[in-house]
Structure formats: C-alpha cells, structure tokens
N, C-alpha and C positions, 0 to 999 in steps of 0.2 A: 528637451527639458522645458518645463513651464517657466516663462519669463518672470511672471509675478512672484512665484515661489522662490525662484533663484534670487531675485532682487531682495526679497524679504530676508533671506539668509545673509546676503551680502550686507544689507543695512544693519543686521545684528552684529556685524563685525567678524563673521565666520570666514576662515581661510578656505582655500580650495580643497585641501585634504579633509577638513572638517565637514564641508558640504558633501564631498564624495562619500564620506562614511554615512551621512544621513540619507543620501540618494542612492546608495549602493552603486556608485560609479567611480571609475578611476579619476584621480585629480586632474589628469591631463584631459580627460573627456569633459570634466566640469569647466576647465579652462577654455576648451574649444567653444563650448556653448556660451560662456561669459563673453568671449570676444564676438561670436557670431550674433548675439543678441544685443550688442552695443553696450555692455555693462563693463564695470571696472572692478577687477579683483582687488581685494584688500591686501595691502602690503606691496602692491605693484610698484608704487612710487619709490619705495625704499630700495628695491632691487633694480630699478631702471638706471641706465648709464647716466652719470652726472659728472660734474667737475670733480677734480681730486680733492683730497683732504689736506689742508695746509699743515705743515709741521708745527707752526705756532698754535694751531688749534688742537692738534693731536697730542703733542708732547706733555702739556700740563695734566691731561687726563691720564696718560700712561704713568706719569710720575706720582700721581695722587694715590696709586695703589688700586685703582678701579679694575674690575674684571673686564675681559673682552666684551662680554655681554652688556655690561654697564656702559662701556665706552660707545658701543654700537647704538645703544638707546639714546645716549646723550647727543650723538651726532646724527641720529635718524638714518643710519646706514646699516647694511648687513654686516655680520661678523666677518664674513669673508673679505668684504671691502676694507674694513678696518685693519684686518690682518695684513692685507696687501700693502696698505699705505704705511703701516708700522715698519714693514720690511723695506719698503721703498725709501723711507726717511732714515733707515738704519737705526731705529729706536729699539730699545729692549722690549722683549715680549712682556705683556702684563704679568704673566705668571712668574717671570724671572724677577720683576720689580717687587712683587708681593713677597716672594721668597727672601729677597735681600732685606726687605723691611723687617721681616720676622727675625732673621738671623741677627740683625743689628739690635733689636729689642732684647733678644736672649743674651747677647753679649753684655748688654747694660744691666742685666739682672731682672728684666721684666718678663712676665709669662702671660700677659694679656694684651689684646689689641682690639680696637674697634673695627668691626666689619659689618657688612650688610647680610643679614640672614633672610632667606626667602620667606620664612615663616614669621620672624619676629622683627624684621626691619633692622635698622642700625642698632647694634647691641654689642656687648662685650663677648669676645671669643677667648677661650683658653688655649694656650699653645702647649700641646701635649705630646708626650713620647719623644723618642730619639729622632723621629722624622720631623719634629717641630710642625705638626699639622694643626692649624687653627680649628677649634670646634666651638660652636655656639654654646655658651653656658646654659642658656635656657633650654635648648634642644637636648643637651646632655641630662639636665635635671628632669625633663619630661620623659626621657628614655628610662631613667632610673625608676621613676614613678610607675611607668607601664610595667617594668619588670617586677617591681614589688607586688603590684596587683596580680600579675600573672602567677607568681610563685605562691602568693597567699591563697589564690584560688585553688591551685594544685594541692596545697597542704590541707586546706579546709575540706576539700572533696575526699582526700585520703583519710581524713579523721572522722568521716561520717557526715559532714556537711551541716551539722546542727549541734546545739548545746546538749551535752549529755545529761544535764539535769532537767531542763524545762522544755527542750525540743525546739527552741527558737532557731530560725534559719533565714528570716526575711532579708536581712542586710548583712553582707559579709564583713563590713567595717565594724559591726557590733559583735563579731565573734573573735575570741581571743584564746591563746594557748596558755594553759596553766600547768606548771611542772608538778608532777605527782610528788617527787622528792627534791626539794630545793638544793640539797647537797650534791645532786648529780647534774645540776644545771651548768652547762658550759657557756651559754649565752642566751639572751632573751630573744624571743621570736617577735619582736616589735619591728619598727621601721628599719633600724640599722642592722639588726641581726638578720633580717630577711633578705638583705642584699648579698649575703654570702652565697657560695656555690650551692646549687640545688641539693646535691647529695648531703652536704653538711646540714642544711636546715631540715631535710627529711629525717636525718638521724636524730636531730634534736627534738623534732616534733613527735617522735615515737616515745619520748619520755613524758609527753604531755597528754592532757585531755582537752577537748574543745568546750569552752564555756562562752555564754553570752556575757556582755559587759556587766550586766546586773548580777548574774550568778557569780561571776568572777570576783566582783567587789564583795559580795556576801561571804564567799569562801575565804578570801584574803583577810576579811575582818573577823573570821571565825564565827560569823553569825549563822552560817550553815556548815555542817560537817559532811564531808564526802562519804558516800557509802564505801564499805571496805573494799569491794571489788574494783572501785575506781582509784583507790590508793595504791594498788599493786603496780609496781614499776615494771614495764616491759623492757627487756634488754634490747638496746638498739642493735640492729644487724649491720 
C-alpha cells in the first residue's frame, strides 16, 4: 500500500475497517501495512495493555447511570476493558443500575428521566410501556411527524394528488381534505386525525375531496359552491 495515502487516511482519523473499505482490503491487511510502514493505527492506544481501572475511578461512573459506552469514553478504554473491571470490582453492570434508577422513579410516580440521546444530546426521556423502556421524547415526536407526512402522502396520492377545483399540486402541506357531508364526519384529517391507523384514515378520506388551502377556505366560507358531482358522498368501503 502507498504510505502517503495510508498516512492521509490515518491523519483523518479513519479506523482500520474504514480504510479497508476505501482500499478494498481486509482490515488485518491494512493493519499489517500500517505496522510495516512504521505508522500508528487510530485507537491503538485505547486497546493497548495498560494499568487496571481503580474502583474509586469506576464506581461513581457506574452509579451515575452512564452507559457502558459512555464510561469507556470517559476512561478512554475499550468497552471490553471496562466490562472486565466492573466484574473484577464486583460492581453492578451499568444496564442494571439504569434499570433500578428507572424503577425507583416509577415507584415515586415519575415517568420521565434525563438521558443522553445520540441525536439530541442530554434531553428528557419518557418511560413507556410495561417494560419501562426510556424513549427520547424528541425522537418520538420526530417519528410521529415522519409518519404523519407519510400517511398524508399516501392519502393525497389516492385522492388524485391535486386540488379538484383548481388543480394545485405543488406543495402537499397546502392540500387539505374537505368532507362532502359534514354530518358523516367521524374525525378531521388534520394533524391529530392522521395519526390513527392507516385503514381508518383511508376510510375517512373516502368521504372527502382534496382541495388546496385557498379553495378550501372559499368553500368553507361559501364563497364558492361545489359542483353537484363533487357533493356526492362515496360510501366508504
């Protein structure tokens, strides 16, 4: 392998597997050439044999509720090394400590806990379900928004993809569902209604016509009257 190219990759902080993927070589082959060319692999110091981890150093991190990965980062050791010294010092595993913290919160009537999310950093987690699993509130909100957008995309496409009055179709956010007969309306197909099961919202959408925001406002204000054929209610199947 070319020493200069290999050094550039190492200087960029790439690991042996990452370099192997770029060079189409096995990581062990990359490691051989790193050593042969007198270079130092990234992360080698972390995995090299060193002195043990003192209980006084490890125990506060474990009791803080940090994950194994977070403890390893704080100590600049591998997760395997941290796990070894946790067992060696007869400490509770991080996952056990975190579980006990959650159970204690639930017993006291709390259903939220501060944890570190990979995407949002330190933030509030909701403790959900009978399994008491912590879930990042922001991640959950993001997932709901993604599903809303996906379901609305499906409904809009099935309704023709454009306003039935003016043909507008550029922005899906500006397309809305108007119930032909308000008396048959079970729920609105706005933000909250669209979080229901897909078949439920599909059934409700069949009672509607697709309008752009402007046409919808004009119809609701009775500024524009719908053509007779658009007023006919289609029986939901």
